[in-house]
VEXZA-771368 format. One record per residue (C-alpha): x, y, z; residue in three letters. Coordinates in steps of 0.02 Angstrom, whole numbers, padded with zeros to 5 digits, always signed. Layout:
N
XYZALA;...
This chain:
801
-01257+01208-00370MET;-01403+01326-00346SER;-01535+01347-00480ARG;-01467+01523-00520ILE;-01291+01452-00534GLY;-01349+01318-00656ARG;-01438+01444-00766ILE;-01295+01569-00767LEU;-01170+01429-00797GLY;-01258+01391-00962ARG;-01258+01570-01023LEU;-01120+01657-01121ARG;-01105+01833-01051VAL;-00972+01965-01078SER;-00847+02018-00946THR;-00928+02188-00938ALA;-01099+02112-00910ALA;-01031+02010-00765LEU;-00940+02153-00681ALA;-00996+02164-00501GLY;-01115+02015-00515ILE;-01084+01875-00390ALA;-01105+01695-00446LEU;-01140+01598-00287VAL;-01124+01410-00307ALA;-01048+01268-00208GLY;-00969+01383-00079GLY;-00883+01502-00198VAL;-00927+01678-00253THR;-00841+01732-00413ALA;-00836+01911-00474VAL;-00735+01986-00615VAL;-00718+02163-00548ALA;-00630+02193-00382ALA;-00755+02211-00239PRO;-00774+02374-00146ALA;-00730+02301+00024HIS;-00555+02253+00083ALA;-00486+02095+00007ALA;-00327+01991+00000THR;-00223+02015-00157SER;-00133+01866-00232ILE;-00017+01880-00381THR;-00003+01725-00490ILE;+00169+01755-00565ASN;+00229+01631-00694GLY;+00406+01699-00680ALA;+00418+01650-00497SER;+00544+01517-00448GLY;+00496+01357-00361GLY;+00532+01173-00340ARG;+00473+01035-00457THR;+00315+00949-00400PHE;+00336+00760-00377ASP;+00157+00711-00340GLY;+00021+00672-00216VAL;-00009+00487-00191GLY;-00032+00350-00064ALA;+00038+00189+00007ILE;-00012+00007-00009SER;+00077-00080+00132GLY;+00126-00057+00308GLY;+00014-00208+00328GLY;-00113-00291+00219GLY;-00221-00138+00198ASN;-00252-00179+00014SER;-00272-00366+00043ARG;-00458-00392+00009LEU;-00470-00283-00146LEU;-00405-00419-00262ILE;-00546-00534-00205ASP;-00684-00412-00254TYR;-00806-00461-00391PRO;-00823-00360-00549GLU;-00878-00227-00585PRO;-00852-00168-00405GLU;-00667-00207-00406ARG;-00635-00102-00562SER;-00744+00037-00494GLN;-00645+00045-00332ALA;-00481+00045-00429LEU;-00544+00183-00544ASP;-00581+00293-00395TYR;-00402+00272-00335MET;-00302+00284-00496PHE;-00401+00337-00649LYS;-00358+00515-00701PRO;-00500+00640-00695ASP;-00614+00520-00604TYR;-00572+00509-00418GLY;-00420+00525-00307ALA;-00309+00507-00462ALA;-00156+00458-00360ALA;+00005+00516-00444GLN;+00119+00401-00345MET;+00096+00228-00270LEU;+00214+00161-00138LYS;+00201-00028-00120ILE;+00270-00139+00016GLU;+00413-00258-00019ILE;+00347-00405+00080GLY;+00443-00488+00220GLY;+00326-00621+00291ASP;+00296-00516+00447THR;+00161-00403+00515ASN;+00192-00221+00472SER;+00039-00137+00551THR;-00124-00208+00478SER;-00061-00377+00421GLY;+00086-00464+00339ALA;+00143-00455+00158GLU;+00219-00611+00077PRO;+00402-00615+00028SER;+00457-00658-00148ILE;+00594-00765-00069GLU;+00538-00858+00088HIS;+00696-00963+00084SER;+00864-00916+00010ARG;+00873-00942-00178GLY;+00689-00987-00206VAL;+00609-00835-00290VAL;+00425-00825-00337ASN;+00378-00664-00424CYS;+00191-00701-00419ASN;+00160-00696-00231VAL;+00039-00575-00152GLY;-00056-00432-00230TYR;+00059-00281-00230GLU;+00123-00309-00407PHE;-00057-00338-00461TRP;-00110-00174-00382LEU;+00035-00082-00466ALA;-00016-00158-00633GLU;-00193-00096-00607GLN;-00130+00077-00564ALA;-00017+00083-00718LYS;-00157+00022-00831ALA;-00262+00170-00777ARG;-00124+00298-00769ASN;+00034+00252-00865PRO;+00120+00405-00791ASN;+00098+00354-00609ILE;+00262+00342-00512LYS;+00299+00180-00419LEU;+00398+00167-00258TYR;+00451+00011-00163GLY;+00489+00000+00023LEU;+00520-00142+00146ALA;+00448-00147+00322TRP;+00525-00315+00368GLY;+00615-00459+00285ALA;+00624-00650+00288PRO;+00737-00713+00427GLY;+00869-00791+00313TRP;+00926-00619+00258ILE;+01092-00576+00340GLY;+01055-00706+00474ASN;+00930-00582+00543GLY;+01025-00423+00496ASN;+00926-00310+00380PHE;+01075-00198+00342TRP;+01165-00335+00246SER;+01220-00382+00071THR;+01081-00511+00072ASP;+00953-00371+00085MET;+01034-00274-00057VAL;+01025-00429-00167ASN;+00847-00461-00111TYR;+00795-00287-00169LEU;+00879-00315-00337VAL;+00782-00478-00353SER;+00621-00386-00308TRP;+00655-00258-00445LEU;+00677-00403-00565GLY;+00509-00471-00513CYS;+00431-00300-00542ALA;+00509-00298-00716LYS;+00435-00470-00752SER;+00264-00391-00719HIS;+00302-00251-00841GLY;+00330-00128-00700LEU;+00468+00001-00695SER;+00503+00057-00516ILE;+00546+00242-00500ASP;+00595+00250-00316TYR;+00663+00128-00188LEU;+00677+00149+00000GLY;+00775+00062+00137GLY;+00692+00003+00299TRP;+00531+00088+00348ASN;+00550+00194+00505GLU;+00704+00101+00563ARG;+00836+00233+00528GLY;+00974+00208+00401TYR;+01148+00136+00374ASN;+01264+00245+00269VAL;+01372+00106+00196SER;+01219+00000+00156TRP;+01138+00141+00057TYR;+01300+00167-00039GLU;+01310-00020-00073GLN;+01130-00020-00133LEU;+01165+00123-00254ARG;+01313+00029-00326SER;+01213-00131-00344ALA;+01070-00040-00432LEU;+01190+00040-00554ASN;+01278-00125-00587ALA;+01115-00218-00620ASN;+01036-00098-00743GLY;+00934+00004-00619TYR;+01030+00168-00623SER;+00866+00259-00655GLY;+00793+00203-00489VAL;+00810+00343-00362GLU;+00842+00297-00180ILE;+00734+00380-00047VAL;+00811+00398+00125GLY;+00769+00363+00257ALA;+00580+00347+00272ASP;+00599+00392+00455SER;+00641+00570+00507ASP;+00755+00707+00440TRP;+00912+00647+00532THR;+00984+00575+00372ILE;+01008+00752+00306ALA;+01157+00779+00421ASN;+01254+00636+00341ASP;+01197+00685+00166VAL;+01268+00859+00194ASP;+01434+00798+00263SER;+01467+00645+00154ASN;+01474+00674-00036PRO;+01476+00487-00075THR;+01321+00459+00029PHE;+01240+00613-00046ALA;+01266+00543-00221SER;+01184+00380-00169ALA;+01025+00458-00100VAL;+00911+00547-00223GLY;+00767+00604-00113VAL;+00748+00641+00073LEU;+00585+00569+00137GLY;+00519+00596+00313ALA;+00364+00526+00396HIS;+00233+00640+00473TYR;+00333+00802+00460PRO;+00171+00895+00498CYS;+00139+00788+00653GLY;+00079+00609+00674TYR;-00110+00598+00650ARG;-00116+00784+00684SER;-00211+00931+00613ALA;-00061+00957+00495GLN;-00073+01142+00529SER;+00115+01167+00533SER;+00253+01067+00448CYS;+00435+01061+00500THR;+00593+01036+00398VAL;+00765+01069+00476PRO;+00892+01178+00389SER;+01005+01028+00354ALA;+00869+00953+00245ALA;+00822+01117+00163SER;+01002+01152+00114SER;+01039+00975+00055SER;+00994+01009-00126GLY;+00879+00856-00122LYS;+00694+00846-00157GLN;+00602+00836+00009LEU;+00450+00725+00032TRP;+00319+00687+00162ALA;+00346+00506+00114SER;+00213+00446+00236GLU;+00073+00552+00306ASN;-00109+00543+00355GLY;-00153+00380+00444SER;-00328+00451+00467ASP;-00504+00392+00434ASP;-00553+00398+00250TYR;-00680+00534+00289ASN;-00618+00607+00452GLY;-00443+00645+00387GLY;-00502+00766+00253ALA;-00467+00926+00348GLN;-00292+00874+00399ALA;-00250+00815+00223MET;-00312+00979+00149ALA;-00194+01075+00261ARG;-00048+00957+00244GLY;-00039+00948+00054ILE;-00026+01138+00043ASN;+00071+01176+00201ARG;+00201+01043+00172GLY;+00263+01148+00027TYR;+00234+01319+00104ILE;+00322+01276+00268ASP;+00454+01154+00209GLY;+00461+01151+00019ARG;+00407+00968+00019MET;+00361+00915-00157THR;+00270+00751-00125ALA;+00135+00697-00004TYR;+00101+00511+00019LEU;-00052+00463+00119ASN;-00052+00304+00224TRP;-00136+00203+00158PRO;-00221+00204-00012ILE;-00369+00094+00037VAL;-00444+00009+00188ALA;-00471-00163+00110ALA;-00466-00257+00275ILE;-00596-00319+00397THR;-00644-00203+00540PRO;-00561-00303+00680ASN;-00386-00261+00616LEU;-00291-00104+00665PRO;-00333+00056+00569TYR;-00483-00020+00477PRO;-00548+00140+00396THR;-00390+00231+00343MET;-00359+00279+00162GLY;-00455+00365+00024VAL;-00588+00231+00015GLU;-00648+00079+00112ALA;-00670-00094+00035ALA;-00693-00216+00181PRO;-00819-00339+00107GLN;-00772-00428-00054PRO;-00914-00552-00023TRP;-01043-00412-00036SER;-00950-00299-00159GLY;-00974-00152-00041TYR;-00852-00008-00055TYR;-00860+00174-00007SER;-00762+00322-00075VAL;-00706+00439+00063GLY;-00695+00627+00077LYS;-00506+00605+00078ASN;-00515+00550-00104ALA;-00594+00714-00156TRP;-00473+00820-00056VAL;-00332+00728-00144MET;-00419+00755-00311ALA;-00419+00943-00282GLN;-00231+00934-00312THR;-00204+00780-00420THR;-00335+00818-00551GLN;-00264+00993-00578PHE;-00077+00958-00579THR;+00048+00828-00637GLU;+00222+00777-00577PRO;+00345+00888-00668GLY;+00243+01047-00643TRP;+00331+01187-00548LYS;+00278+01269-00387TYR;+00274+01459-00394LEU;+00347+01514-00228ASP;+00290+01695-00235SER;+00114+01634-00276SER;+00102+01516-00128SER;+00073+01561+00054GLY;-00055+01597+00189TYR;-00208+01703+00152ILE;-00171+01876+00219GLY;-00017+01805+00303GLY;-00130+01718+00430ASN;-00123+01529+00451ARG;-00299+01526+00521ASN;-00367+01607+00364SER;-00306+01466+00253GLY;-00169+01429+00129SER;-00140+01424-00057TYR;-00010+01351-00174VAL;+00009+01382-00360THR;+00090+01268-00487LEU;+00120+01297-00671LYS;+00125+01173-00814SER;+00283+01140-00915PRO;+00195+01232-01057ASN;+00223+01391-00952ASN;+00044+01444-00985SER;-00075+01335-00884ASP;-00080+01348-00696TYR;-00181+01287-00547SER;-00200+01368-00377THR;-00256+01255-00234ILE;-00337+01349-00089ILE;-00389+01279+00080GLU;-00493+01376+00207THR;-00514+01237+00335VAL;-00488+01349+00487ASP;-00561+01510+00420ALA;-00698+01590+00524GLY;-00788+01683+00385SER;-00795+01711+00198ALA;-00644+01796+00118GLN;-00624+01885-00047THR;-00466+01851-00144LEU;-00410+01968-00284ASN;-00300+01879-00411PHE;-00181+01959-00535ASN;-00109+01841-00667VAL;+00059+01887-00740THR;+00228+01819-00793GLY;+00172+01739-00956GLY;+00033+01632-00884LEU;-00134+01617-00972SER;-00254+01758-00935THR;-00397+01658-01009GLY;-00544+01580-00922GLN;-00517+01492-00756VAL;-00623+01350-00689HIS;-00665+01332-00506VAL;-00693+01166-00417TRP;-00731+01149-00232ALA;-00751+01022-00092THR;-00841+01065+00070ASN;-00735+00970+00197VAL;-00860+01007+00336ASN;-01003+00922+00244SER;-01051+00740+00262ASN;-01147+00746+00098ASN;-01047+00675-00048SER;-01141+00792-00165ALA;-01037+00933-00089ASP;-00872+00854-00137TYR;-00776+00897-00295PHE;-00905+01013-00372VAL;-00871+01116-00528HIS;-00940+01276-00457THR;-00910+01410-00588THR;-00799+01477-00727ASP;-00726+01652-00727VAL;-00647+01752-00868THR;-00517+01874-00800PRO;-00516+02054-00855SER;-00340+02115-00892GLY;-00275+01966-00796GLY;-00379+02010-00643ASN;-00519+01914-00559PHE;-00588+01889-00385SER;-00658+01745-00284LEU;-00749+01751-00120THR;-00711+01587-00033VAL;-00809+01511+00109GLN;-00735+01434+00268PRO;-00708+01246+00275GLY;-00671+01218+00091TYR;-00537+01163-00030VAL;-00538+01251-00198TYR;-00447+01223-00362SER;-00434+01371-00478VAL;-00365+01314-00645THR;-00345+01350-00828THR;-00348+01163-00865THR;-00501+01061-00915THR;-00554+00879-00918GLY;-00580+00850-00733GLN;-00720+00736-00678GLY;-00807+00649-00535LYS;-00847+00464-00550GLY;-01027+00411-00530THR;-01011+00223-00495ALA;-01077+00164-00327ALA;-01056-00001-00238GLY;-01193-00108-00159PRO;-01239-00105+00025SER;-01147-00200+00160ARG;-01200-00379+00194ALA;-01148-00514+00315THR;-01041-00651+00237MET;-01161-00795+00220ALA;-01134-00968+00293LEU;-01103-01107+00251PRO;-00936-01066+00169TYR;-00806-01188+00104SER;-00648-01189+00000ASP;-00541-01333-00064THR;-00411-01210-00132PHE;-00396-01315-00291ASP;-00447-01173-00405SER;-00317-01052-00338ASP;-00151-01019-00424ALA;+00008-01076-00337THR;+00087-00937-00235GLY;-00071-00834-00217THR;-00166-00803-00057GLU;-00326-00903-00037ALA;-00487-00806-00061LYS;-00527-00693+00088TYR;-00382-00763+00192LEU;-00283-00619+00269MET;-00107-00646+00337ASP;-00062-00566+00502TRP;+00106-00649+00533GLN;+00197-00770+00419GLY;+00136-00808+00243SER;-00008-00925+00206PHE;-00004-00964+00020GLU;-00082-01089-00098VAL;+00039-01231-00138ALA;+00035-01409-00201ALA;-00027-01525-00064CYS;+00094-01642+00023GLY;+00066-01805+00113GLY;+00016-01895-00045GLY;-00135-01783-00076ARG;-00168-01710-00248THR;-00230-01534-00281GLY;-00193-01371-00194GLN;-00182-01329-00009CYS;-00141-01178+00098VAL;+00037-01187+00166ARG;+00124-01076+00294GLN;+00278-01031+00193MET;+00392-00941+00316SER;+00515-01071+00384PRO;+00605-00956+00505GLN;+00576-00807+00619THR;+00569-00652+00508PRO;+00657-00486+00531ILE;+00510-00401+00610THR;+00443-00225+00601TRP;+00306-00246+00732ASP;+00288-00366+00878THR;+00327-00547+00835LEU;+00184-00670+00856SER;+00146-00843+00791ASP;+00105-00851+00606PRO;-00082-00835+00584HIS;-00212-00783+00455ALA;-00395-00736+00473LEU;-00549-00755+00364LEU;-00731-00708+00371GLY;-00857-00597+00455ASP;-00831-00524+00628VAL;-01016-00549+00668SER;-01011-00740+00655TRP;-01057-00814+00823SER;-01120-00994+00826ASN;-01035-01103+00697TYR;-00916-01247+00665THR;-00752-01223+00576VAL;-00665-01378+00511SER;-00510-01410+00407SER;-00384-01544+00364ASP;-00210-01510+00433VAL;-00037-01581+00398LEU;+00117-01541+00502LEU;+00276-01541+00400GLU;+00390-01542+00552LYS;+00381-01546+00741SER;+00274-01406+00807GLY;+00091-01361+00812TYR;-00050-01298+00704ALA;-00213-01216+00753GLU;-00391-01183+00701LEU;-00458-01020+00770MET;-00635-00959+00796GLY;-00728-00807+00860ARG;-00572-00706+00820ALA;-00611-00523+00837ASN;-00495-00382+00891THR;-00315-00399+00833GLN;-00199-00281+00925SER;-00067-00171+00848TYR;+00101-00147+00933GLY;+00135-00197+01112GLY;+00093-00379+01136ALA;+00019-00403+00963GLY;-00114-00519+01033GLY;-00282-00574+00966LEU;-00451-00598+01050ASN;-00493-00775+00995ALA;-00518-00959+01037TYR;-00395-01088+00969HIS;-00388-01275+00946LEU;-00203-01314+00951ARG;-00134-01485+00902VAL;+00048-01541+00902SER;+00140-01681+00816ASP;+00151-01770+00985THR;-00039-01783+00997GLY;-00056-01649+01131ALA;-00208-01539+01105TRP;-00283-01390+01194SER;-00427-01267+01183ILE;-00353-01094+01214LEU;-00419-00919+01240SER;-00305-00775+01195THR;-00324-00587+01208ASN;-00247-00428+01139THR;-00126-00425+01285GLY;-00055-00592+01221ALA;-00118-00682+01376THR;-00148-00867+01338VAL;-00273-00962+01445SER;-00294-01151+01431THR;-00479-01196+01441LEU;-00459-01383+01408ALA;-00318-01500+01357SER;-00273-01680+01329GLY;-00179-01803+01220THR;-00226-01914+01074VAL;-00118-02032+00975ALA;+00031-01941+00901ALA;-00017-01847+00743LEU;+00160-01858+00678GLY;+00221-01764+00526THR;+00180-01783+00342GLY;+00007-01855+00381ARG;-00164-01776+00359TRP;-00286-01756+00503HIS;-00455-01672+00519SER;-00491-01539+00650LEU;-00652-01452+00699ALA;-00694-01315+00823LEU;-00877-01281+00864SER;-00962-01138+00954PHE;-01137-01141+01028SER;-01169-01003+01152GLY;-01035-01024+01285SER;-00996-01205+01238THR;-00839-01239+01137ILE;-00808-01412+01068THR;-00648-01482+00993ALA;-00644-01629+00872THR;-00492-01722+00801ILE;-00510-01851+00663ASP;-00697-01863+00692GLY;-00687-01891+00880THR;-00741-01760+01005LYS;-00590-01739+01118VAL;-00648-01602+01236GLY;-00761-01458+01277THR;-00743-01294+01368ALA;-00862-01164+01433ASN;-00821-00981+01399SER;-00918-00828+01347SER;-00770-00710+01338THR;-00777-00696+01148TRP;-00952-00693+01076GLY;-00919-00676+00890ALA;-00781-00666+00763GLY;-00687-00739+00616GLN;-00601-00906+00589ILE;-00417-00928+00561GLY;-00265-01037+00534TYR;-00108-01028+00642ALA;+00056-01120+00667THR;+00205-01117+00783SER;+00351-01008+00727GLN;+00434-01087+00575GLY;+00306-01227+00560GLU;+00265-01250+00375THR;+00099-01336+00404ALA;-00031-01365+00269GLN;-00219-01340+00275PHE;-00355-01406+00159ASP;-00543-01423+00140ASN;-00596-01274+00243LEU;-00779-01280+00297SER;-00880-01159+00403ILE;-01058-01210+00443THR;-01185-01113+00546PRO;-01238-01182+00714GLY;-01393-01153+00818SER;-01429-00969+00835GLY;-01378-00932+00655GLY;-01225-00843+00590THR;-01251-00682+00682GLY;-01303-00744+00852GLY;-01376-00572+00888GLY;-01212-00485+00843SER;-01205-00330+00735GLY;-01223-00142+00729GLU;-01350-00043+00830ILE;-01410+00095+00715ILE;-01508+00248+00769GLY;-01672+00272+00675SER;-01659+00461+00684GLY;-01476+00478+00642SER;-01435+00327+00534GLY;-01274+00316+00635ARG;-01206+00175+00742CYS;-01182+00154+00928VAL;-00993+00173+00936ASP;-00856+00161+01067VAL;-00754+00318+01029PRO;-00585+00287+00948ASN;-00608+00099+00974ALA;-00561+00129+01156SER;-00561-00020+01273GLN;-00545+00089+01428THR;-00679+00049+01556GLN;-00800+00192+01579GLY;-00787+00257+01400THR;-00954+00338+01356GLN;-01028+00276+01193VAL;-01082+00393+01053GLU;-01156+00402+00880LEU;-01037+00384+00733TRP;-01044+00341+00549ASP;-01064+00153+00530CYS;-00899+00078+00473ASN;-00908-00105+00525GLY;-00777-00083+00661GLY;-00769-00201+00809THR;-00809-00050+00918ASN;-00979-00048+00831GLN;-01016-00235+00843GLN;-01136-00274+00985TRP;-01184-00451+01034THR;-01353-00477+01117ALA;-01326-00620+01240THR;-01449-00739+01322ALA;-01410-00646+01484ALA;-01485-00487+01409ASN;-01316-00405+01391GLU;-01254-00300+01245LEU;-01071-00349+01228ARG;-00932-00267+01129VAL;-00755-00334+01105TYR;-00823-00498+01174GLY;-00801-00458+01359SER;-00860-00277+01386ASP;-01042-00233+01418CYS;-01149-00082+01382LEU;-01201-00014+01551GLU;-01283+00126+01647ALA;-01132+00211+01724ALA;-01115+00197+01913GLY;-01276+00097+01930GLN;-01367+00257+01885GLY;-01556+00258+01865THR;-01586+00445+01838ALA;-01616+00532+01673THR;-01452+00592+01601GLY;-01352+00445+01665THR;-01213+00415+01541LYS;-01206+00248+01450VAL;-01031+00176+01441ASP;-00935+00013+01426ILE;-00871-00090+01573TRP;-00807-00268+01594PRO;-00959-00382+01603CYS;-01005-00424+01783THR;-01184-00486+01767GLY;-01248-00333+01862ALA;-01423-00269+01828THR;-01359-00103+01757ASN;-01281-00205+01616GLN;-01444-00287+01563LYS;-01555-00220+01424TRP;-01718-00260+01337THR;-01730-00242+01147LEU;-01912-00195+01123ASN;-02022-00224+00972ALA;-02045-00036+00947ASP;-01858-00015+00923GLY;-01821+00057+01095THR;-01687-00017+01206ILE;-01726-00003+01392THR;-01615-00029+01542GLY;-01677-00169+01653THR;-01627-00078+01813GLN;-01686+00096+01766SER;-01827+00059+01640THR;-01762+00214+01548LEU;-01724+00217+01362CYS;-01557+00220+01273LEU;-01558+00398+01207ASP;-01453+00507+01090ALA;-01426+00663+01196THR;-01530+00813+01146GLY;-01604+00716+00999ALA;-01434+00739+00918GLY;-01395+00653+00754THR;-01216+00711+00722ALA;-01057+00611+00741ASN;-00999+00619+00921GLY;-01173+00635+00999THR;-01158+00551+01168LEU;-01282+00419+01227LEU;-01371+00420+01394GLU;-01525+00357+01485LEU;-01684+00460+01468TRP;-01870+00445+01498THR;-01946+00350+01353CYS;-02039+00473+01242ASN;-02056+00387+01074GLY;-01928+00499+00989GLY;-01828+00438+00841SER;-01671+00468+00946ASN;-01731+00325+01058GLN;-01768+00197+00923ARG;-01635+00077+00862TRP;-01609-00063+00738THR;-01494-00206+00787HIS;-01426-00276+00624SER;
């Protein structure tokens, strides 16, 4: 707020005294009298009809996107939770959809099932119930919604649409109840269509088991279900809400939202039951449009962002999506995104149960490019809030409001978020208060903003801030003895299967990690071997060791230098593996995101058998990889394909192996091995491969540092700067002239892929002797990098973390 705004904001002045005086603060100009120039008139009519608002919220699931949050230390964990759920503090989510785990990857990891094997129910697995408890503790009125992405393989002998799955959901609701949680909504199978008779059976089962108040959402896919709802009264009575995914376009600008007439005429509440999937800062503009336009275009009464938080490491798919990022429990670092404040512009000024006012919602001047507005009124029929977005507007616009229909004509409070700003001080600002005259007032709104104009009070912006990022220190070890049975071991993130703490077998006392899924699951994404990852993606030279017990014939693995995990397609992982089987066969493997498996070394030792403990170790020193079994070095391999990454556990499909006494110790070259972010001195932004592309020839750019694998550069002994383990930073086309673009290409050892990191912070190409340069001394996101004559500019100086 400007100095004038702060002074005037403290003064009590009459309406007459303010007439014609503009209060300019935080992107809004408020005047009481109508301006002389042409303006857009908006009537806020409390007598207008409209649908009941169900809420703006977000999703925990579709992978382990919330996984690391539970491992955060205090007070950072509570601070991060407050920003998500606490009313009048941050995003203030009004609805939380949580995944009903199925032991299978569902985008960014796997969620554990409450019933890995038929009849054995454990209500304390995972972290989704914990997260829902935390949400309820902060906001008792938050609505909870459960949805399955996959299921354990015993269900219906692999058939999701089965009585087994109905019973499984009833058991899950019982588990929720044991945690003191009342589930408001329940879905079917995420993005896998629907089965009419199954939904009807589910409704009957819910009613018979005391869950008649749980509404069923169908079908968490598209709007096709509306046709059967309209034509089948029994089915229509089973389904309470129609929920579609990305009705404003998948990862789009959300400028226009589509609902077919069959859905509109169904008589059901319509939801955007999954939306967003964008970066926690970069998605702000689309979210601002979508929350408003979903109602204006399609009368959708709920907007659920995927996901709520990015609490995963940066090598997993979609590592920065949500309303905040929490990727480092070991450092306590978290960051609240711009998305949180765009969400707050609706959630802090409304509540589920409020009513939209249709005649007081629309596009400014009837022009989509000018912006949109929606108005909702409180059940007290007096208070109201109007949410305005001007994301695409080209200039300032004056809006003349007339309040009528029984609504309060008292003072209104204006809050604003500048979605074009990268300065958090410009988010969720209380800009001014205006007292209408005869129910009339005016606002001049600036382009690129979201505004909330409200008669309510009590809103607030949290002030807590987390610490800086830090590499996870080595050595690291865990015996798992202090962990509760059924929980996930600290920092260990499932990708496929379910790795949980359990009582050790093989005559060993204490707790171990056990792979709990004994059969192939009903998958949502590509099936791969069960595996789980842990640690920092910048680790390079280290030894990972662990005790391993095979419960049945099959194999178990230690993994190292695990970096990029692919989503969809092959579902592969860039990593090295030491695989051992019960027969005594062993191998050192290299895998990639295309699911190609290369054997680097192999052999046989005495049969490991089942039910017996053995010790494994996998060591990395530069390009040398060493495998050890029961204290004896059994083989080595030479590979520099993957330069840095996490450790992990893996098993063959259905192998319920156990792991104990995890140890990770640094080797020569330290934990980083020259791997980390390259940060521009002038911009404070990172050298980034746009959109995490792995396409050869992609020109690198500046972007906000987010810890992604596309920002992790390994300085090798061969003077390369590697990303993704096997791609090199290079001067495109062997270029040596100023202006040559700098891109990525598979490492070949060529001179145009060699660089010198100089003491003055410059990075020079060996072939060209030119400096790595941010084009035009740019500092903004998206500034492309090139070669240029070294000139000492801050756009040519870099820090390699």
